[in-house]
Gaussian input, Z-matrix of N, CA and C with variables (Angstrom, degrees):
# hf/3-21g

backbone

0 1
 N
 C     1     B1
 C     2     B2     1     A1
 N     3     B3     2     A2     1     D1
 C     4     B4     3     A3     2     D2
 C     5     B5     4     A4     3     D3
 N     6     B6     5     A5     4     D4
 C     7     B7     6     A6     5     D5
 C     8     B8     7     A7     6     D6
 N     9     B9     8     A8     7     D7
 C    10    B10     9     A9     8     D8
 C    11    B11    10    A10     9     D9
 N    12    B12    11    A11    10    D10
 C    13    B13    12    A12    11    D11
 C    14    B14    13    A13    12    D12
 N    15    B15    14    A14    13    D13
 C    16    B16    15    A15    14    D14
 C    17    B17    16    A16    15    D15
 N    18    B18    17    A17    16    D16
 C    19    B19    18    A18    17    D17
 C    20    B20    19    A19    18    D18
 N    21    B21    20    A20    19    D19
 C    22    B22    21    A21    20    D20
 C    23    B23    22    A22    21    D21
 N    24    B24    23    A23    22    D22
 C    25    B25    24    A24    23    D23
 C    26    B26    25    A25    24    D24
 N    27    B27    26    A26    25    D25
 C    28    B28    27    A27    26    D26
 C    29    B29    28    A28    27    D27
 N    30    B30    29    A29    28    D28
 C    31    B31    30    A30    29    D29
 C    32    B32    31    A31    30    D30
 N    33    B33    32    A32    31    D31
 C    34    B34    33    A33    32    D32
 C    35    B35    34    A34    33    D33
 N    36    B36    35    A35    34    D34
 C    37    B37    36    A36    35    D35
 C    38    B38    37    A37    36    D36
 N    39    B39    38    A38    37    D37
 C    40    B40    39    A39    38    D38
 C    41    B41    40    A40    39    D39
 N    42    B42    41    A41    40    D40
 C    43    B43    42    A42    41    D41
 C    44    B44    43    A43    42    D42
 N    45    B45    44    A44    43    D43
 C    46    B46    45    A45    44    D44
 C    47    B47    46    A46    45    D45
 N    48    B48    47    A47    46    D46
 C    49    B49    48    A48    47    D47
 C    50    B50    49    A49    48    D48
 N    51    B51    50    A50    49    D49
 C    52    B52    51    A51    50    D50
 C    53    B53    52    A52    51    D51
 N    54    B54    53    A53    52    D52
 C    55    B55    54    A54    53    D53
 C    56    B56    55    A55    54    D54
 N    57    B57    56    A56    55    D55
 C    58    B58    57    A57    56    D56
 C    59    B59    58    A58    57    D57
 N    60    B60    59    A59    58    D58
 C    61    B61    60    A60    59    D59
 C    62    B62    61    A61    60    D60
 N    63    B63    62    A62    61    D61
 C    64    B64    63    A63    62    D62
 C    65    B65    64    A64    63    D63
 N    66    B66    65    A65    64    D64
 C    67    B67    66    A66    65    D65
 C    68    B68    67    A67    66    D66
 N    69    B69    68    A68    67    D67
 C    70    B70    69    A69    68    D68
 C    71    B71    70    A70    69    D69
 N    72    B72    71    A71    70    D70
 C    73    B73    72    A72    71    D71
 C    74    B74    73    A73    72    D72
 N    75    B75    74    A74    73    D73
 C    76    B76    75    A75    74    D74
 C    77    B77    76    A76    75    D75
 N    78    B78    77    A77    76    D76
 C    79    B79    78    A78    77    D77
 C    80    B80    79    A79    78    D78
 N    81    B81    80    A80    79    D79
 C    82    B82    81    A81    80    D80
 C    83    B83    82    A82    81    D81
 N    84    B84    83    A83    82    D82
 C    85    B85    84    A84    83    D83
 C    86    B86    85    A85    84    D84
 N    87    B87    86    A86    85    D85
 C    88    B88    87    A87    86    D86
 C    89    B89    88    A88    87    D87
 N    90    B90    89    A89    88    D88
 C    91    B91    90    A90    89    D89
 C    92    B92    91    A91    90    D90
 N    93    B93    92    A92    91    D91
 C    94    B94    93    A93    92    D92
 C    95    B95    94    A94    93    D93
 N    96    B96    95    A95    94    D94
 C    97    B97    96    A96    95    D95
 C    98    B98    97    A97    96    D96
 N    99    B99    98    A98    97    D97
 C   100   B100    99    A99    98    D98
 C   101   B101   100   A100    99    D99
 N   102   B102   101   A101   100   D100
 C   103   B103   102   A102   101   D101
 C   104   B104   103   A103   102   D102
 N   105   B105   104   A104   103   D103
 C   106   B106   105   A105   104   D104
 C   107   B107   106   A106   105   D105
 N   108   B108   107   A107   106   D106
 C   109   B109   108   A108   107   D107
 C   110   B110   109   A109   108   D108
 N   111   B111   110   A110   109   D109
 C   112   B112   111   A111   110   D110
 C   113   B113   112   A112   111   D111
 N   114   B114   113   A113   112   D112
 C   115   B115   114   A114   113   D113
 C   116   B116   115   A115   114   D114
 N   117   B117   116   A116   115   D115
 C   118   B118   117   A117   116   D116
 C   119   B119   118   A118   117   D117
 N   120   B120   119   A119   118   D118
 C   121   B121   120   A120   119   D119
 C   122   B122   121   A121   120   D120
 N   123   B123   122   A122   121   D121
 C   124   B124   123   A123   122   D122
 C   125   B125   124   A124   123   D123
 N   126   B126   125   A125   124   D124
 C   127   B127   126   A126   125   D125
 C   128   B128   127   A127   126   D126
 N   129   B129   128   A128   127   D127
 C   130   B130   129   A129   128   D128
 C   131   B131   130   A130   129   D129
 N   132   B132   131   A131   130   D130
 C   133   B133   132   A132   131   D131
 C   134   B134   133   A133   132   D132
 N   135   B135   134   A134   133   D133
 C   136   B136   135   A135   134   D134
 C   137   B137   136   A136   135   D135
 N   138   B138   137   A137   136   D136
 C   139   B139   138   A138   137   D137
 C   140   B140   139   A139   138   D138
 N   141   B141   140   A140   139   D139
 C   142   B142   141   A141   140   D140
 C   143   B143   142   A142   141   D141
 N   144   B144   143   A143   142   D142
 C   145   B145   144   A144   143   D143
 C   146   B146   145   A145   144   D144
 N   147   B147   146   A146   145   D145
 C   148   B148   147   A147   146   D146
 C   149   B149   148   A148   147   D147
 N   150   B150   149   A149   148   D148
 C   151   B151   150   A150   149   D149
 C   152   B152   151   A151   150   D150
 N   153   B153   152   A152   151   D151
 C   154   B154   153   A153   152   D152
 C   155   B155   154   A154   153   D153
 N   156   B156   155   A155   154   D154
 C   157   B157   156   A156   155   D155
 C   158   B158   157   A157   156   D156
 N   159   B159   158   A158   157   D157
 C   160   B160   159   A159   158   D158
 C   161   B161   160   A160   159   D159
 N   162   B162   161   A161   160   D160
 C   163   B163   162   A162   161   D161
 C   164   B164   163   A163   162   D162
 N   165   B165   164   A164   163   D163
 C   166   B166   165   A165   164   D164
 C   167   B167   166   A166   165   D165
 N   168   B168   167   A167   166   D166
 C   169   B169   168   A168   167   D167
 C   170   B170   169   A169   168   D168
 N   171   B171   170   A170   169   D169
 C   172   B172   171   A171   170   D170
 C   173   B173   172   A172   171   D171
 N   174   B174   173   A173   172   D172
 C   175   B175   174   A174   173   D173
 C   176   B176   175   A175   174   D174
 N   177   B177   176   A176   175   D175
 C   178   B178   177   A177   176   D176
 C   179   B179   178   A178   177   D177
 N   180   B180   179   A179   178   D178
 C   181   B181   180   A180   179   D179
 C   182   B182   181   A181   180   D180
 N   183   B183   182   A182   181   D181
 C   184   B184   183   A183   182   D182
 C   185   B185   184   A184   183   D183
 N   186   B186   185   A185   184   D184
 C   187   B187   186   A186   185   D185
 C   188   B188   187   A187   186   D186
 N   189   B189   188   A188   187   D187
 C   190   B190   189   A189   188   D188
 C   191   B191   190   A190   189   D189
 N   192   B192   191   A191   190   D190
 C   193   B193   192   A192   191   D191
 C   194   B194   193   A193   192   D192
 N   195   B195   194   A194   193   D193
 C   196   B196   195   A195   194   D194
 C   197   B197   196   A196   195   D195
 N   198   B198   197   A197   196   D196
 C   199   B199   198   A198   197   D197
 C   200   B200   199   A199   198   D198
 N   201   B201   200   A200   199   D199
 C   202   B202   201   A201   200   D200
 C   203   B203   202   A202   201   D201
 N   204   B204   203   A203   202   D202
 C   205   B205   204   A204   203   D203
 C   206   B206   205   A205   204   D204
 N   207   B207   206   A206   205   D205
 C   208   B208   207   A207   206   D206
 C   209   B209   208   A208   207   D207
 N   210   B210   209   A209   208   D208
 C   211   B211   210   A210   209   D209
 C   212   B212   211   A211   210   D210
 N   213   B213   212   A212   211   D211
 C   214   B214   213   A213   212   D212
 C   215   B215   214   A214   213   D213
 N   216   B216   215   A215   214   D214
 C   217   B217   216   A216   215   D215
 C   218   B218   217   A217   216   D216
 N   219   B219   218   A218   217   D217
 C   220   B220   219   A219   218   D218
 C   221   B221   220   A220   219   D219
 N   222   B222   221   A221   220   D220
 C   223   B223   222   A222   221   D221
 C   224   B224   223   A223   222   D222
 N   225   B225   224   A224   223   D223
 C   226   B226   225   A225   224   D224
 C   227   B227   226   A226   225   D225
 N   228   B228   227   A227   226   D226
 C   229   B229   228   A228   227   D227
 C   230   B230   229   A229   228   D228
 N   231   B231   230   A230   229   D229
 C   232   B232   231   A231   230   D230
 C   233   B233   232   A232   231   D231
 N   234   B234   233   A233   232   D232
 C   235   B235   234   A234   233   D233
 C   236   B236   235   A235   234   D234
 N   237   B237   236   A236   235   D235
 C   238   B238   237   A237   236   D236
 C   239   B239   238   A238   237   D237
 N   240   B240   239   A239   238   D238
 C   241   B241   240   A240   239   D239
 C   242   B242   241   A241   240   D240
 N   243   B243   242   A242   241   D241
 C   244   B244   243   A243   242   D242
 C   245   B245   244   A244   243   D243
 N   246   B246   245   A245   244   D244
 C   247   B247   246   A246   245   D245
 C   248   B248   247   A247   246   D246
 N   249   B249   248   A248   247   D247
 C   250   B250   249   A249   248   D248
 C   251   B251   250   A250   249   D249
 N   252   B252   251   A251   250   D250
 C   253   B253   252   A252   251   D251
 C   254   B254   253   A253   252   D252
 N   255   B255   254   A254   253   D253
 C   256   B256   255   A255   254   D254
 C   257   B257   256   A256   255   D255
 N   258   B258   257   A257   256   D256
 C   259   B259   258   A258   257   D257
 C   260   B260   259   A259   258   D258
 N   261   B261   260   A260   259   D259
 C   262   B262   261   A261   260   D260
 C   263   B263   262   A262   261   D261
 N   264   B264   263   A263   262   D262
 C   265   B265   264   A264   263   D263
 C   266   B266   265   A265   264   D264
 N   267   B267   266   A266   265   D265
 C   268   B268   267   A267   266   D266
 C   269   B269   268   A268   267   D267
 N   270   B270   269   A269   268   D268
 C   271   B271   270   A270   269   D269
 C   272   B272   271   A271   270   D270
 N   273   B273   272   A272   271   D271
 C   274   B274   273   A273   272   D272
 C   275   B275   274   A274   273   D273
 N   276   B276   275   A275   274   D274
 C   277   B277   276   A276   275   D275
 C   278   B278   277   A277   276   D276

   B1=1.5001
   B2=1.6085
   B3=1.3867
   B4=1.4283
   B5=1.6074
   B6=1.2828
   B7=1.4947
   B8=1.4459
   B9=1.2759
   B10=1.5054
   B11=1.4957
   B12=1.2748
   B13=1.5743
   B14=1.5060
   B15=1.3204
   B16=1.5379
   B17=1.4595
   B18=1.3541
   B19=1.4416
   B20=1.4297
   B21=1.3107
   B22=1.4477
   B23=1.5167
   B24=1.3031
   B25=1.4816
   B26=1.5148
   B27=1.3069
   B28=1.4469
   B29=1.5928
   B30=1.3020
   B31=1.4346
   B32=1.5115
   B33=1.2665
   B34=1.4440
   B35=1.6155
   B36=1.2309
   B37=1.5366
   B38=1.4779
   B39=1.3885
   B40=1.4475
   B41=1.5494
   B42=1.2918
   B43=1.5404
   B44=1.5391
   B45=1.3297
   B46=1.4299
   B47=1.5096
   B48=1.3443
   B49=1.5039
   B50=1.6125
   B51=1.2810
   B52=1.4979
   B53=1.5025
   B54=1.3441
   B55=1.4651
   B56=1.5603
   B57=1.3318
   B58=1.4525
   B59=1.5110
   B60=1.3565
   B61=1.4687
   B62=1.4932
   B63=1.2788
   B64=1.5435
   B65=1.4994
   B66=1.3099
   B67=1.4753
   B68=1.6065
   B69=1.2769
   B70=1.4943
   B71=1.5552
   B72=1.3826
   B73=1.4199
   B74=1.5169
   B75=1.3315
   B76=1.4625
   B77=1.5376
   B78=1.3107
   B79=1.5389
   B80=1.5824
   B81=1.3033
   B82=1.4711
   B83=1.5146
   B84=1.3918
   B85=1.5352
   B86=1.5613
   B87=1.3690
   B88=1.4624
   B89=1.4986
   B90=1.3488
   B91=1.5156
   B92=1.4653
   B93=1.3157
   B94=1.4027
   B95=1.5821
   B96=1.2836
   B97=1.5219
   B98=1.5314
   B99=1.3260
   B100=1.4476
   B101=1.5751
   B102=1.3588
   B103=1.4244
   B104=1.5305
   B105=1.2631
   B106=1.3908
   B107=1.5125
   B108=1.3604
   B109=1.4652
   B110=1.4558
   B111=1.3138
   B112=1.4888
   B113=1.5438
   B114=1.3782
   B115=1.4865
   B116=1.5262
   B117=1.4318
   B118=1.3786
   B119=1.5013
   B120=1.3972
   B121=1.4714
   B122=1.4098
   B123=1.3687
   B124=1.3955
   B125=1.5080
   B126=1.3457
   B127=1.4235
   B128=1.5655
   B129=1.3146
   B130=1.4579
   B131=1.5566
   B132=1.3953
   B133=1.4426
   B134=1.5166
   B135=1.3456
   B136=1.4626
   B137=1.5518
   B138=1.4587
   B139=1.3841
   B140=1.5392
   B141=1.3293
   B142=1.4436
   B143=1.5493
   B144=1.2579
   B145=1.5402
   B146=1.5042
   B147=1.3401
   B148=1.5104
   B149=1.4236
   B150=1.3278
   B151=1.4738
   B152=1.4844
   B153=1.2816
   B154=1.5781
   B155=1.5213
   B156=1.3526
   B157=1.4496
   B158=1.6054
   B159=1.3722
   B160=1.5274
   B161=1.4896
   B162=1.3278
   B163=1.4666
   B164=1.5521
   B165=1.3667
   B166=1.5063
   B167=1.5077
   B168=1.3474
   B169=1.4716
   B170=1.5567
   B171=1.3060
   B172=1.4242
   B173=1.5308
   B174=1.3824
   B175=1.4310
   B176=1.4780
   B177=1.3386
   B178=1.4499
   B179=1.5531
   B180=1.3265
   B181=1.4278
   B182=1.5444
   B183=1.3433
   B184=1.4356
   B185=1.6109
   B186=1.3819
   B187=1.4798
   B188=1.5002
   B189=1.3712
   B190=1.5724
   B191=1.4990
   B192=1.3839
   B193=1.4317
   B194=1.5532
   B195=1.3157
   B196=1.4318
   B197=1.5108
   B198=1.3486
   B199=1.5012
   B200=1.5149
   B201=1.3673
   B202=1.4809
   B203=1.5334
   B204=1.3513
   B205=1.5569
   B206=1.5131
   B207=1.3168
   B208=1.4189
   B209=1.4892
   B210=1.3081
   B211=1.4608
   B212=1.5649
   B213=1.3526
   B214=1.4273
   B215=1.5327
   B216=1.3699
   B217=1.4217
   B218=1.6224
   B219=1.3041
   B220=1.5001
   B221=1.5241
   B222=1.3363
   B223=1.4766
   B224=1.4916
   B225=1.3246
   B226=1.4454
   B227=1.5197
   B228=1.3855
   B229=1.4523
   B230=1.5028
   B231=1.3095
   B232=1.5330
   B233=1.5434
   B234=1.3287
   B235=1.3812
   B236=1.5078
   B237=1.3792
   B238=1.4487
   B239=1.5504
   B240=1.3917
   B241=1.3884
   B242=1.5404
   B243=1.3411
   B244=1.4335
   B245=1.4699
   B246=1.3565
   B247=1.5202
   B248=1.5607
   B249=1.3483
   B250=1.4422
   B251=1.5132
   B252=1.3511
   B253=1.4557
   B254=1.4362
   B255=1.4127
   B256=1.4392
   B257=1.5464
   B258=1.3379
   B259=1.4797
   B260=1.5215
   B261=1.4231
   B262=1.4579
   B263=1.5095
   B264=1.3487
   B265=1.4441
   B266=1.5704
   B267=1.2963
   B268=1.4970
   B269=1.4781
   B270=1.3265
   B271=1.5180
   B272=1.4771
   B273=1.3271
   B274=1.4970
   B275=1.6129
   B276=1.3096
   B277=1.4902
   B278=1.5303
   A1=104.38
   A2=113.25
   A3=116.98
   A4=110.74
   A5=111.29
   A6=117.76
   A7=116.47
   A8=114.42
   A9=119.63
   A10=107.50
   A11=116.97
   A12=120.27
   A13=106.69
   A14=113.62
   A15=120.51
   A16=105.43
   A17=114.68
   A18=119.06
   A19=112.68
   A20=123.05
   A21=125.09
   A22=106.18
   A23=113.67
   A24=119.94
   A25=109.15
   A26=119.04
   A27=120.98
   A28=106.50
   A29=117.85
   A30=122.84
   A31=112.43
   A32=117.56
   A33=119.95
   A34=109.20
   A35=112.63
   A36=120.07
   A37=107.65
   A38=118.86
   A39=122.53
   A40=106.33
   A41=113.92
   A42=121.95
   A43=110.37
   A44=113.58
   A45=120.72
   A46=114.66
   A47=111.87
   A48=119.05
   A49=106.97
   A50=118.59
   A51=122.18
   A52=107.64
   A53=115.85
   A54=123.14
   A55=108.66
   A56=116.97
   A57=118.98
   A58=110.36
   A59=117.45
   A60=120.37
   A61=111.72
   A62=114.41
   A63=115.70
   A64=111.36
   A65=116.80
   A66=116.10
   A67=106.25
   A68=115.87
   A69=117.59
   A70=111.16
   A71=117.66
   A72=122.30
   A73=112.12
   A74=116.69
   A75=119.71
   A76=108.89
   A77=117.21
   A78=120.12
   A79=107.37
   A80=116.13
   A81=120.65
   A82=111.60
   A83=115.31
   A84=124.50
   A85=108.58
   A86=114.06
   A87=118.32
   A88=112.55
   A89=114.95
   A90=120.77
   A91=107.78
   A92=123.51
   A93=130.54
   A94=110.52
   A95=115.47
   A96=121.62
   A97=104.45
   A98=116.94
   A99=121.41
   A100=110.71
   A101=118.38
   A102=123.58
   A103=108.36
   A104=116.07
   A105=123.03
   A106=110.09
   A107=115.51
   A108=117.68
   A109=110.29
   A110=120.23
   A111=125.37
   A112=105.96
   A113=111.72
   A114=111.36
   A115=107.79
   A116=116.26
   A117=121.69
   A118=112.47
   A119=119.59
   A120=119.21
   A121=112.92
   A122=121.69
   A123=127.33
   A124=110.67
   A125=119.46
   A126=124.71
   A127=111.40
   A128=114.76
   A129=118.53
   A130=113.32
   A131=114.62
   A132=116.30
   A133=109.80
   A134=117.88
   A135=119.57
   A136=112.72
   A137=116.48
   A138=118.27
   A139=113.71
   A140=114.06
   A141=117.52
   A142=108.63
   A143=119.46
   A144=122.35
   A145=106.97
   A146=115.68
   A147=117.85
   A148=111.29
   A149=121.80
   A150=123.88
   A151=109.42
   A152=115.19
   A153=119.61
   A154=107.14
   A155=119.25
   A156=120.00
   A157=109.44
   A158=112.48
   A159=116.40
   A160=109.45
   A161=120.28
   A162=121.22
   A163=113.05
   A164=111.12
   A165=116.25
   A166=106.14
   A167=120.02
   A168=127.23
   A169=111.57
   A170=118.02
   A171=120.77
   A172=115.03
   A173=114.75
   A174=120.52
   A175=114.29
   A176=118.49
   A177=120.47
   A178=107.72
   A179=116.28
   A180=116.78
   A181=112.69
   A182=120.50
   A183=124.78
   A184=107.97
   A185=112.52
   A186=121.87
   A187=104.35
   A188=113.25
   A189=115.89
   A190=108.84
   A191=110.65
   A192=119.03
   A193=110.03
   A194=115.73
   A195=116.07
   A196=107.06
   A197=114.98
   A198=117.94
   A199=109.16
   A200=115.22
   A201=118.55
   A202=109.30
   A203=117.15
   A204=120.00
   A205=113.07
   A206=112.48
   A207=115.82
   A208=112.90
   A209=117.13
   A210=119.55
   A211=106.24
   A212=118.29
   A213=119.27
   A214=111.97
   A215=111.09
   A216=118.25
   A217=108.85
   A218=115.17
   A219=118.25
   A220=115.06
   A221=115.37
   A222=118.18
   A223=109.30
   A224=116.71
   A225=121.44
   A226=114.82
   A227=112.28
   A228=121.80
   A229=108.96
   A230=116.70
   A231=123.24
   A232=108.34
   A233=116.81
   A234=122.49
   A235=110.69
   A236=113.98
   A237=116.49
   A238=114.21
   A239=116.42
   A240=121.63
   A241=109.87
   A242=116.86
   A243=122.17
   A244=113.64
   A245=116.99
   A246=119.87
   A247=109.50
   A248=115.59
   A249=116.16
   A250=116.06
   A251=114.92
   A252=120.89
   A253=113.18
   A254=116.66
   A255=119.96
   A256=112.87
   A257=117.85
   A258=117.94
   A259=108.11
   A260=118.94
   A261=118.00
   A262=109.04
   A263=117.37
   A264=122.37
   A265=110.17
   A266=117.08
   A267=120.53
   A268=112.08
   A269=117.65
   A270=124.50
   A271=111.99
   A272=115.68
   A273=122.30
   A274=108.86
   A275=114.80
   A276=118.15
   A277=109.08
   D1=135.11
   D2=-179.95
   D3=-72.64
   D4=159.68
   D5=178.46
   D6=-92.63
   D7=130.42
   D8=176.42
   D9=-76.95
   D10=127.36
   D11=179.35
   D12=-119.85
   D13=136.64
   D14=167.81
   D15=-112.99
   D16=115.21
   D17=171.89
   D18=-77.89
   D19=126.98
   D20=-176.86
   D21=-144.79
   D22=-179.48
   D23=-178.53
   D24=-137.32
   D25=137.86
   D26=178.79
   D27=-94.28
   D28=-8.85
   D29=-179.83
   D30=-117.67
   D31=96.28
   D32=177.81
   D33=-152.04
   D34=145.40
   D35=176.74
   D36=-92.19
   D37=-9.52
   D38=-173.98
   D39=-83.49
   D40=118.74
   D41=170.47
   D42=-61.94
   D43=-38.89
   D44=-177.29
   D45=-62.10
   D46=-44.89
   D47=178.55
   D48=-65.38
   D49=-44.75
   D50=-178.53
   D51=-57.60
   D52=-48.49
   D53=-176.62
   D54=-62.30
   D55=-49.40
   D56=-178.22
   D57=-60.84
   D58=-41.17
   D59=179.98
   D60=-60.89
   D61=-46.73
   D62=-176.42
   D63=-71.61
   D64=-27.08
   D65=-179.07
   D66=-74.12
   D67=-41.82
   D68=177.64
   D69=-56.20
   D70=-50.14
   D71=-178.67
   D72=-67.70
   D73=-33.18
   D74=178.81
   D75=-67.72
   D76=-42.86
   D77=-177.47
   D78=-67.22
   D79=-43.70
   D80=-178.56
   D81=-61.52
   D82=-46.94
   D83=176.10
   D84=-55.75
   D85=-45.16
   D86=-172.44
   D87=-70.88
   D88=-20.79
   D89=178.85
   D90=-100.70
   D91=8.86
   D92=-178.37
   D93=50.25
   D94=43.65
   D95=177.63
   D96=-95.32
   D97=120.33
   D98=178.10
   D99=-74.46
   D100=138.56
   D101=-178.24
   D102=-151.69
   D103=161.80
   D104=174.83
   D105=-113.21
   D106=126.73
   D107=179.19
   D108=-87.64
   D109=126.40
   D110=-176.47
   D111=-112.30
   D112=112.22
   D113=-177.17
   D114=-94.65
   D115=112.85
   D116=-173.66
   D117=-77.04
   D118=-9.62
   D119=177.49
   D120=-74.33
   D121=-10.86
   D122=-174.04
   D123=-82.83
   D124=-24.24
   D125=-171.30
   D126=-161.57
   D127=121.94
   D128=179.85
   D129=-58.17
   D130=-28.57
   D131=179.88
   D132=-64.98
   D133=-33.67
   D134=178.58
   D135=-66.28
   D136=-38.01
   D137=174.28
   D138=-63.25
   D139=-38.59
   D140=177.47
   D141=-66.70
   D142=-41.43
   D143=178.95
   D144=-58.07
   D145=-46.94
   D146=-177.04
   D147=-64.39
   D148=-36.35
   D149=-177.74
   D150=-74.60
   D151=-35.13
   D152=-178.62
   D153=-70.25
   D154=-38.48
   D155=-177.52
   D156=-72.35
   D157=-32.67
   D158=178.49
   D159=-81.97
   D160=-8.50
   D161=178.73
   D162=64.67
   D163=26.01
   D164=-179.20
   D165=-139.08
   D166=117.60
   D167=178.82
   D168=-62.47
   D169=-16.72
   D170=-178.00
   D171=-115.89
   D172=12.74
   D173=178.29
   D174=-52.24
   D175=140.00
   D176=177.43
   D177=-123.88
   D178=156.09
   D179=-179.06
   D180=-71.09
   D181=158.44
   D182=3.51
   D183=-87.34
   D184=142.65
   D185=172.91
   D186=-125.77
   D187=143.40
   D188=-176.25
   D189=-124.69
   D190=129.83
   D191=-179.42
   D192=-126.30
   D193=145.71
   D194=171.09
   D195=-120.92
   D196=111.73
   D197=-177.73
   D198=62.42
   D199=-122.04
   D200=-179.94
   D201=-97.64
   D202=2.80
   D203=-178.37
   D204=-97.53
   D205=120.26
   D206=173.25
   D207=-73.28
   D208=126.31
   D209=-174.74
   D210=-92.76
   D211=-52.42
   D212=-177.93
   D213=155.37
   D214=-173.72
   D215=-176.11
   D216=-104.89
   D217=-169.54
   D218=-178.65
   D219=-58.29
   D220=-39.97
   D221=-176.68
   D222=-65.43
   D223=-45.66
   D224=179.25
   D225=-61.83
   D226=-37.10
   D227=178.46
   D228=-61.78
   D229=-52.94
   D230=-176.55
   D231=-59.20
   D232=-41.87
   D233=-179.02
   D234=-60.71
   D235=-45.31
   D236=179.36
   D237=-65.78
   D238=-33.55
   D239=175.32
   D240=-62.62
   D241=-50.10
   D242=179.57
   D243=-60.69
   D244=-34.72
   D245=-178.21
   D246=-91.21
   D247=7.01
   D248=-177.30
   D249=54.94
   D250=39.18
   D251=177.51
   D252=-122.60
   D253=28.85
   D254=-172.58
   D255=-64.69
   D256=-35.11
   D257=-177.69
   D258=-66.11
   D259=-37.33
   D260=-179.34
   D261=-70.84
   D262=-44.23
   D263=179.55
   D264=-54.56
   D265=-43.00
   D266=-177.85
   D267=-81.16
   D268=2.87
   D269=-177.04
   D270=56.44
   D271=39.03
   D272=179.78
   D273=-101.99
   D274=-21.85
   D275=-174.53
   D276=-84.21

């Protein structure tokens, strides 16, 4: 089974990014969905990897990836939660 990764950063001045990251992890934890948190602030290569997978050179965290499949960003994640399609969004279904 592929690994669900949530790209995040521990170093940001943006309250919005911090809030979005914690909401994503809170929801995943609440649904007992296992994931790996990837902190892009530790290594520029991880930021580049996140942006390559997102297909956006300006992508910012949180970004969600399952194996080689890009799932989406915070807005798409919240939309999936609201529409009760999180399993499909995360490519777990």
